[in-house]
N, C-alpha and C positions, 0 to 999 in steps of 0.2 A: 465537423472537420475530420478528415481521414489522412493518415500517414501510412503509405503502403510501399513495401519492397517486393519486387518481382525479379526473377532470375532467368526467365526463358530466353532473354536476348543475349545471354553469355554462353557461348558454345563450349568453351574449355572447362573441363571439370575443376581444374585447380583454381582458375579465376572465379568460378562460381562458388567454390568453397570459401575462398577469401571474402567474397562479397557477402555470403551468408554470415560468416563470423563477424564481419564489420557491422551488419545490420542489428546484431544482438548486443553489440558492445556498450550501448548506453547503460544497460543493467547487468549484463552477464558476460563473462569470458567463456567462449565456447571452444570446444575441441571436438572434431569429428572422429568417429570410430575409424580404425585402420581400413584403408581401401574403400571408405564410404564416399559416395558421390552425392552431392546435393541434387535432388530430382529437378528436372526441367520445370515441372509445375509447382515447385516449392514457392511459398509466399509467406509474408509476415505483414499483418495489417493491424493498425491501431485506429480506433474510432473514439473521438471525444464525445462524451455524453453529458457534459456539463458538470456533474458531480463525481464522475468516475471515468475510466477509460476501458473500453472493451478491446481485447486483443484476440486475433484469430491467426493461426499459422498451420502450415503443413511443411514438415521438415525432415531431415535425415536423422539417423542414429547418431547421438552426440552426448557429450557431457557438458553441462552448464555449471559454472561456478560463479557465485557472487563472492568476490574476494573481500577480506577485511579492509583492504585499501579502498575499494569502491564503496563499501558500506560507510566507512568513516568519512570519506571525502564528500559523498553526496548527501549524507545525513537525511535520507528520506524516511519519513514516518508513515509508510504505506504498506498495505497488505496486497498480496496477489492470491486470488482464489482461482486455481487452475484445474482443468479437467480434460482428459483426452477423449476424443471421439472414438478412437481405436488405438490399440497399442498400450504399452505400460511404461511407467516411469518410477524411479526410486529416488527418494530423498535420503541422502547419507549425512548423518549428524553424529560424528564420533562413532560410538558403538551402536547407535540406534539407526535403523533403516525402515522407512515407510514406503510401501509399494502401493501405487495408485493405478487403477484402470478405469475403463468407461463406467460412468455412473458414480464415480467417487471424486472427492475434492481433495486436492493438495493445497494447503495454506502456507504461504511463505511470508515472512516478515522481512522487508527490504532493508531494515536497519541492522540485520544480522547476516553474517556470511553463511553460505549454504552451498551444497553440491547436489546436483540432480543428474542422474543417469537415465537417458531416454532411448527407447527404441525409435525407429522411424515411425512417425505418427502425425496425426492432425489433432489440434487442441484448441480450446477456448480458455480465456482467462479474463478476470476482472481485476483491474488495478484501482485501488481505492484508498483514500486516507484512513489511517488507523482509527482516528477519532470518530468516523462516521458509522463504523460497523462493530467495533469491539468496546465493551464497557470497562475494560481495564482491570477486571478481577483476575486473581492469580490462582487458579487451580493447580494442583501439584504436578501434573504431567503436561508440560508446555515446551514448545520450541519457539524461542524468540517472542515469548508472551502470548503464544497461540495454543489453545487447548487442542490436544491431539485426539481426545476421546469424544467424538461426536456421534450423533445418531445417524446410522447409515441410510435411513429413510429420508432424512433431511438432506444428506449428501446427494442422494439420487435426485431429489426435487430440484436443488440448486444446480446440479450438474446438467440436468435436462433443460433447465431454463437458460443457462449460459449457452448451451449448444444451439438452441433455437433463436436466441436473441439476435445474433448477427444476421440471420436470414430475414428477420422481420423488419429490421431498422430501415432499409431503403424505402419501404412503403409507408412509413409513418411521418406525420407532420412534426414540426419542431416541438409543439406543445405535447404531442403524444410521446415523443422521445423523452422529454423531461418527466412525464408521469411514469413511463416505463422504468426510467433510471431510478426514480424514487422507490418504486415497487421492488426493483432489483436489490437496492440497498436494504430494504426491509427484510427480504428473504435472507440476505447475508447476515444481518443482525440476528435473525432467528437461528440460523445455523451456528453462529459463533457463540451466542449467549445461551442457547438451549431453551429460550422462551421468547414469546412474542413481545414486541415493543410497540408503542403507539396504541391503535384502537384494539378493542377486545378481540376482534376477528383476526388480528395479525396483519391485516391488509393496510396499505398506506393510506393515510388520511391527513386531515389538516394538521394534526399534532406532529406527524412525521415531517411535513414540510416546514412547520414553524420551528421544530427542533433543529433542522438543518440550517435555517436562516440564522437562528440564534448562535449556533456554533460557528458559522462563518463570521458573524459580527465579533464574537469573542476572539477569533483567530486574528482579526484585523486590528484589534484594540487591546492586546494582551496586557500592556503596561498599565492601563487605566481602568479597565472594565471592572464593574462590580454589580451587585444585585440591583441597586437603585438605578444605575444607568440602563440596565437591560429592561427593567420594568417600565421605565419611561420610554425607551426606544421602541418597544414592542407592545406597549399598552397592556401589560400583564400585571396582575397582583402577585404577591409573593408565593402563594400556594401553587398556582398553575406553573409558574416559572420553575420552582423547585421540583415540581413533579416531572418536568422534562428531563431532569438529571438524577432521578431517584435510582436508576439502575447503574449510575456511574459513581455512586458513593456520595452524591450531592453536588450542588452547583460549584461550591468553592473547591471541592476536591478535584472536580474536572478542570477548573481554571488553573489550579496549581499544577496539575499534570501537564497541561498545554504550555504553561510558562516554563516548566522544567525542560520540556522537549525543545522549546525555542532556545533556551540557554545552551543545551547540548548542540543544537544545530549551529549556533553562532560560534561556539568554541571550536567545532570541527572545521568550520569554513574560513576562519581567519587565515591570512598568509602565515607561512611557517616563520617562527621566530618572533611573532608579534602577539604574544598572549595578552588578551585584554585585561584591564584592571577589573578585578572581580567585583568590587563595590559598584563600579559603573555598569557592569554587565547585569548584576542583580537588579539594579534600579531599572535598567532598560527593559527587563523581562517582568517587571511588576513586583519585585521584592524590595521592600524598603529597609530591610535589615540583612546585612551580609551574612551574619551568623545563622539566621533562620534559613536563608537561601542555601548555604553550604550544607546545613544539616538535612534539609529536604532533598537536595541533590544527591547526597551520599545515600540516603535511605532509598531513593528511587533507582539509582544506577550502580550502587556499590562501590563508588569511588568519589574522591573529592573533585571539585571543579578544576583545581590546579593540577590534577593527575590526568586529565583528558589529553590525548595526543592531538595536537592542533596542526593545522596547515598541511594535512595529508593531501597528496596529489593523486588524481585519478590516473591510472595507467594510460600510456600514449594511445592505445587503441580506442579507449573510450573518449578521449578528447577529440580524436579525429572523426568520430561518428556524428551523425546528424543529432543536434542537441534538442530537437523539437520535442521529443518524448519527455525528456527531463523537464523542459519548460512547462509542458502540460501538467506533469505531476506536481510541480512546485506551486502551480496556480490553483490547484483543486481546493 
């Protein structure tokens, strides 16, 4: 599946600029540089790969912002691994500025607000659920839960892979696309975790595919899933099942993390003024004790469930945009 925005049919610079800004609105609020015109050959394309979404674009000099309102309202638990084919971009986070050029990777956490200042450039990006590529560990230098101190050689490897990926996909079969997507996720895990996962070679194998299927099942059955259910469902004994989650702090640590993320998502998406009963929310997310739920939530997010701002509304520009991309991300 492909979602594509083209602008060559819009002759007026002002209208083309508005169309460009609207095309980014599902995830970012964009503002063009003064006197900047969107190129006639600008484009923005998303391709659904089953477990992730590949984005390709060529655009003008601009500033992208993911606002706190967008982050709260959408409650996406996804990462973006972004690399320019040419040109440079800067992520601005308070006093910290990260500059990224060709052969380098900029990692964004869509659950956090961020500002990115871009030159006119072409780029590739992978949009992927957080749970599929990051193990949840907390090194000291992080932005939105992402380690900023990565190996530049791995950056170059993943950047080069993303730059070529879009060119190869049209010639691949559906089965090959799934295999390539699995390999891409493995590369991203290696980059973010600093070590290989799955087979000893670091290449995708049966364990990677099985781990992905188990994680999808957990996501669909958060309220009731446990080790016994997973062993029965996937024909695994306890040791190989637990080994799948050894890098995440263990199976139950992973399940708890996903339950807390679901609780946060539900809190942020309920209509304004209709705060859910916390005991009912805890039970719906797999916690049978409200006190245990509140304690775990506070430890994870630094605030109580009752302190989460609920019912935030996405700005009008985002509501007016094509919702397909958001639907894709929520289904991953």
